[in-house]
DRENKOL-363861 format. One record per atom (N, C-alpha, C, O): residue in one letter; x, y, z; residue number from 0. Coordinates in steps of 0.1 Angstrom, whole numbers. Layout:
BEGIN
A/X/Y/Z/NUM $
...
REM end
This chain:
BEGIN
X/824/-96/951/0 $
X/818/-89/960/0 $
X/830/-77/963/0 $
X/842/-80/965/0 $
X/824/-66/962/1 $
X/831/-55/962/1 $
X/835/-51/976/1 $
X/825/-51/985/1 $
X/847/-47/981/2 $
X/850/-45/994/2 $
X/847/-30/998/2 $
X/847/-21/989/2 $
X/843/-28/1011/3 $
X/838/-14/1015/3 $
X/851/-8/1018/3 $
X/860/-15/1023/3 $
X/853/7/1015/4 $
X/866/11/1018/4 $
X/869/14/1032/4 $
X/860/19/1039/4 $
X/879/12/1035/5 $
X/884/17/1050/5 $
X/881/28/1055/5 $
X/879/36/1047/5 $
X/879/31/1068/6 $
X/876/42/1074/6 $
X/889/46/1081/6 $
X/894/40/1090/6 $
X/893/57/1075/7 $
X/905/62/1081/7 $
X/904/72/1091/7 $
X/914/77/1096/7 $
X/894/77/1094/8 $
X/892/87/1106/8 $
X/891/77/1119/8 $
X/883/68/1119/8 $
X/900/80/1131/9 $
X/902/70/1140/9 $
X/888/72/1148/9 $
X/881/63/1152/9 $
X/886/83/1149/10 $
X/874/89/1160/10 $
X/860/83/1153/10 $
X/851/78/1161/10 $
X/858/83/1140/11 $
X/845/78/1135/11 $
X/849/64/1133/11 $
X/838/58/1131/11 $
X/857/56/1133/12 $
X/862/42/1133/12 $
X/856/36/1149/12 $
X/850/26/1151/12 $
X/860/44/1155/13 $
X/857/41/1171/13 $
X/841/42/1175/13 $
X/835/35/1183/13 $
X/835/55/1167/14 $
X/822/56/1171/14 $
X/811/50/1164/14 $
X/799/51/1166/14 $
X/818/43/1153/15 $
X/808/37/1142/15 $
X/799/27/1148/15 $
X/787/27/1146/15 $
X/804/16/1157/16 $
X/795/6/1163/16 $
X/786/12/1171/16 $
X/775/7/1169/16 $
X/787/21/1179/17 $
X/778/29/1187/17 $
X/768/37/1179/17 $
X/758/41/1185/17 $
X/769/41/1169/18 $
X/760/50/1156/18 $
X/751/39/1151/18 $
X/739/40/1149/18 $
X/759/25/1149/19 $
X/749/16/1143/19 $
X/739/11/1152/19 $
X/728/9/1148/19 $
X/745/8/1164/20 $
X/734/6/1176/20 $
X/724/12/1178/20 $
X/713/7/1181/20 $
X/728/28/1177/21 $
X/717/35/1182/21 $
X/707/35/1170/21 $
X/695/34/1172/21 $
X/712/35/1155/22 $
X/704/34/1144/22 $
X/693/21/1146/22 $
X/681/21/1143/22 $
X/698/13/1149/23 $
X/691/-2/1153/23 $
X/680/-1/1160/23 $
X/669/-5/1156/23 $
X/684/5/1174/24 $
X/675/9/1183/24 $
X/664/18/1179/24 $
X/653/16/1184/24 $
X/667/30/1168/25 $
X/657/37/1165/25 $
X/646/30/1155/25 $
X/634/33/1155/25 $
X/652/21/1148/26 $
X/643/11/1141/26 $
X/634/4/1148/26 $
X/622/3/1145/26 $
X/640/-3/1159/27 $
X/632/-12/1171/27 $
X/619/-1/1174/27 $
X/607/-2/1173/27 $
X/626/12/1181/28 $
X/615/20/1185/28 $
X/603/23/1176/28 $
X/591/24/1180/28 $
X/607/24/1162/29 $
X/595/30/1153/29 $
X/585/17/1152/29 $
X/573/18/1148/29 $
X/591/4/1154/30 $
X/581/-6/1152/30 $
X/577/-16/1165/30 $
X/572/-27/1166/30 $
X/580/-7/1174/31 $
X/576/-14/1189/31 $
X/561/-11/1191/31 $
X/555/-3/1184/31 $
X/555/-17/1200/32 $
X/542/-16/1205/32 $
X/543/-6/1215/32 $
X/552/1/1217/32 $
X/529/-7/1223/33 $
X/533/4/1236/33 $
X/540/-1/1248/33 $
X/548/7/1253/33 $
X/538/-12/1251/34 $
X/546/-16/1264/34 $
X/563/-18/1261/34 $
X/571/-14/1270/34 $
X/568/-23/1248/35 $
X/578/-23/1243/35 $
X/585/-10/1240/35 $
X/598/-8/1242/35 $
X/576/0/1235/36 $
X/584/13/1234/36 $
X/589/20/1247/36 $
X/598/27/1246/36 $
X/583/18/1258/37 $
X/591/27/1268/37 $
X/601/19/1274/37 $
X/607/24/1283/37 $
X/605/5/1270/38 $
X/616/-1/1274/38 $
X/625/1/1265/38 $
X/635/4/1271/38 $
X/625/2/1252/39 $
X/637/7/1242/39 $
X/639/21/1242/39 $
X/650/27/1240/39 $
X/628/27/1246/40 $
X/631/43/1249/40 $
X/641/45/1260/40 $
X/649/55/1259/40 $
X/641/36/1271/41 $
X/648/39/1281/41 $
X/663/31/1279/41 $
X/673/35/1284/41 $
X/662/21/1271/42 $
X/676/18/1266/42 $
X/683/28/1258/42 $
X/693/33/1262/42 $
X/676/33/1247/43 $
X/682/42/1240/43 $
X/685/54/1248/43 $
X/696/59/1243/43 $
X/681/62/1258/44 $
X/682/71/1267/44 $
X/695/68/1274/44 $
X/704/77/1276/44 $
X/697/56/1278/45 $
X/708/52/1287/45 $
X/720/50/1280/45 $
X/731/51/1285/45 $
X/718/46/1266/46 $
X/733/45/1259/46 $
X/735/59/1254/46 $
X/747/60/1251/46 $
X/727/68/1251/47 $
X/730/83/1247/47 $
X/738/90/1260/47 $
X/748/97/1259/47 $
X/731/87/1269/48 $
X/737/92/1282/48 $
X/750/89/1286/48 $
X/758/97/1289/48 $
X/752/76/1285/49 $
X/764/68/1286/49 $
X/777/76/1274/49 $
X/789/80/1276/49 $
X/771/76/1264/50 $
X/781/82/1253/50 $
X/782/97/1257/50 $
X/793/101/1256/50 $
X/773/105/1260/51 $
X/776/119/1263/51 $
X/787/122/1274/51 $
X/796/130/1274/51 $
X/785/114/1284/52 $
X/791/113/1298/52 $
X/807/109/1292/52 $
X/817/116/1295/52 $
X/808/101/1285/53 $
X/822/97/1279/53 $
X/830/106/1270/53 $
X/842/107/1270/53 $
X/820/111/1262/54 $
X/825/124/1252/54 $
X/827/136/1263/54 $
X/839/141/1262/54 $
X/821/140/1270/55 $
X/825/149/1279/55 $
X/835/149/1289/55 $
X/842/159/1291/55 $
X/838/136/1295/56 $
X/849/134/1303/56 $
X/862/133/1294/56 $
X/873/136/1299/56 $
X/860/130/1282/57 $
X/874/128/1271/57 $
X/878/140/1269/57 $
X/890/142/1266/57 $
X/869/153/1268/58 $
X/872/166/1264/58 $
X/878/171/1276/58 $
X/888/179/1274/58 $
X/874/168/1288/59 $
X/880/179/1300/59 $
X/895/173/1303/59 $
X/902/179/1311/59 $
X/899/162/1296/60 $
X/912/158/1299/60 $
X/923/166/1291/60 $
X/935/163/1293/60 $
REM end
C-alpha cells in the first residue's frame, strides 16, 4: 500500500482536519432530509464562524 506524501506546509497541515470535517458536513447536508438539514446547516455555520474568528484573531496579532 503506497504511503501518502507528507504535507510540508504547516498551515495546511493545521487546517486539514477542519477542511475534511467541513467537507463531511457538506456531504451530510446534501443527503439530509428537511428537519436534519437545518440542524446540520447550523452546525456548519457555527464551525465556519469559529474558524473565521480564529483566523481574524490570529491575523491581528
